[in-house]
One Martini backbone bead per residue (centre of mass of N, CA, C, O) as a GRO file, in nm:
protein
  102
    1MET     BB    1  -6.032 -15.233  -2.268
    2ALA     BB    2  -5.732 -15.227  -2.190
    3GLY     BB    3  -5.629 -15.412  -2.418
    4LEU     BB    4  -5.701 -15.220  -2.652
    5GLY     BB    5  -5.520 -14.983  -2.572
    6LYS     BB    6  -5.257 -15.139  -2.588
    7PHE     BB    7  -5.285 -15.222  -2.882
    8LEU     BB    8  -5.295 -14.935  -3.004
    9LYS     BB    9  -5.016 -14.850  -2.903
   10GLN     BB   10  -4.863 -15.074  -3.049
   11ALA     BB   11  -4.958 -14.998  -3.334
   12GLN     BB   12  -4.834 -14.713  -3.335
   13LYS     BB   13  -4.547 -14.803  -3.285
   14MET     BB   14  -4.525 -14.989  -3.531
   15GLN     BB   15  -4.574 -14.771  -3.743
   16ARG     BB   16  -4.322 -14.605  -3.678
   17GLN     BB   17  -4.122 -14.838  -3.725
   18MET     BB   18  -4.200 -14.891  -4.021
   19GLU     BB   19  -4.124 -14.614  -4.130
   20SER     BB   20  -3.829 -14.634  -4.047
   21LEU     BB   21  -3.764 -14.897  -4.195
   22GLN     BB   22  -3.824 -14.804  -4.481
   23ALA     BB   23  -3.594 -14.599  -4.487
   24GLN     BB   24  -3.369 -14.804  -4.432
   25LEU     BB   25  -3.425 -14.990  -4.678
   26GLU     BB   26  -3.377 -14.775  -4.896
   27ALA     BB   27  -3.067 -14.731  -4.800
   28LYS     BB   28  -3.010 -15.022  -4.833
   29GLU     BB   29  -2.740 -15.212  -4.976
   30LEU     BB   30  -2.738 -15.491  -5.200
   31ASP     BB   31  -2.500 -15.740  -5.296
   32PHE     BB   32  -2.478 -15.936  -5.602
   33THR     BB   33  -2.338 -16.241  -5.728
   34HIS     BB   34  -2.275 -16.405  -6.048
   35GLY     BB   35  -2.099 -16.610  -6.235
   36GLY     BB   36  -1.822 -16.545  -6.094
   37GLY     BB   37  -1.884 -16.214  -6.136
   38ALA     BB   38  -2.036 -16.144  -6.413
   39ILE     BB   39  -2.269 -16.063  -6.209
   40LYS     BB   40  -2.397 -15.747  -6.086
   41ILE     BB   41  -2.615 -15.665  -5.808
   42LYS     BB   42  -2.821 -15.388  -5.700
   43VAL     BB   43  -3.017 -15.366  -5.397
   44ASN     BB   44  -3.254 -15.269  -5.202
   45GLY     BB   45  -3.435 -15.341  -4.911
   46ALA     BB   46  -3.712 -15.282  -5.089
   47GLY     BB   47  -3.640 -15.407  -5.400
   48LYS     BB   48  -3.474 -15.205  -5.558
   49PHE     BB   49  -3.316 -15.164  -5.847
   50LEU     BB   50  -2.987 -15.008  -5.909
   51ALA     BB   51  -2.787 -15.235  -6.045
   52LEU     BB   52  -2.604 -15.351  -6.349
   53ASP     BB   53  -2.326 -15.575  -6.401
   54LEU     BB   54  -2.126 -15.671  -6.688
   55ASP     BB   55  -1.913 -15.877  -6.819
   56PRO     BB   56  -1.781 -15.863  -7.130
   57GLU     BB   57  -1.705 -16.166  -7.154
   58PHE     BB   58  -1.990 -16.279  -7.098
   59LEU     BB   59  -2.122 -16.149  -7.364
   60LYS     BB   60  -1.971 -16.369  -7.561
   61GLU     BB   61  -2.172 -16.557  -7.517
   62ASP     BB   62  -2.441 -16.714  -7.550
   63ALA     BB   63  -2.739 -16.557  -7.558
   64LYS     BB   64  -2.914 -16.760  -7.398
   65PHE     BB   65  -2.721 -16.792  -7.161
   66VAL     BB   66  -2.717 -16.500  -7.076
   67ALA     BB   67  -3.019 -16.463  -7.032
   68ASP     BB   68  -3.060 -16.693  -6.826
   69THR     BB   69  -2.852 -16.589  -6.617
   70ILE     BB   70  -2.973 -16.313  -6.565
   71LEU     BB   71  -3.249 -16.408  -6.477
   72ALA     BB   72  -3.152 -16.577  -6.237
   73ALA     BB   73  -3.008 -16.344  -6.090
   74VAL     BB   74  -3.257 -16.163  -6.053
   75GLN     BB   75  -3.433 -16.365  -5.900
   76ASP     BB   76  -3.236 -16.409  -5.665
   77ALA     BB   77  -3.212 -16.116  -5.573
   78ALA     BB   78  -3.513 -16.075  -5.514
   79LYS     BB   79  -3.537 -16.297  -5.300
   80GLN     BB   80  -3.319 -16.194  -5.104
   81ALA     BB   81  -3.446 -15.915  -5.060
   82LYS     BB   82  -3.715 -16.021  -4.950
   83ASP     BB   83  -3.601 -16.180  -4.712
   84PHE     BB   84  -3.473 -15.939  -4.575
   85ASN     BB   85  -3.729 -15.774  -4.544
   86ASP     BB   86  -3.896 -15.984  -4.383
   87GLU     BB   87  -3.703 -15.997  -4.137
   88GLU     BB   88  -3.725 -15.698  -4.058
   89VAL     BB   89  -4.033 -15.693  -4.016
   90LYS     BB   90  -4.055 -15.924  -3.807
   91LYS     BB   91  -3.915 -15.772  -3.574
   92ILE     BB   92  -4.166 -15.586  -3.536
   93THR     BB   93  -4.428 -15.773  -3.547
   94ALA     BB   94  -4.345 -15.964  -3.304
   95ALA     BB   95  -4.402 -15.744  -3.070
   96ILE     BB   96  -4.694 -15.774  -3.119
   97GLN     BB   97  -4.999 -15.811  -2.924
   98MET     BB   98  -5.285 -15.979  -2.917
   99PRO     BB   99  -5.573 -15.978  -2.786
  100GLY     BB  100  -5.623 -16.309  -2.661
  101MET     BB  101  -5.317 -16.434  -2.764
  102MET     BB  102  -5.146 -16.483  -2.479
   0.00000   0.00000   0.00000
């Protein structure tokens, strides 16, 4: 049962680290630009969209093109924010070792 005690301590430590990481991710701001800078998106590390800025000249383009480009930009920003979040979480979860899996 010594392995189980060690595992529980690691799990508690990981939980504290995850709580700290969540706060850090909420505070981390990621900036993405698309369309040669026509679209600027700000997302926090937790994946919450904070701002969207569109170049007024870009809005003069065909409406379907504008909509498609904005949608692609938002999808790309969401994926990049998720990838960033996943990498940060992996740093913590990789440290825990399951008993019997070593």
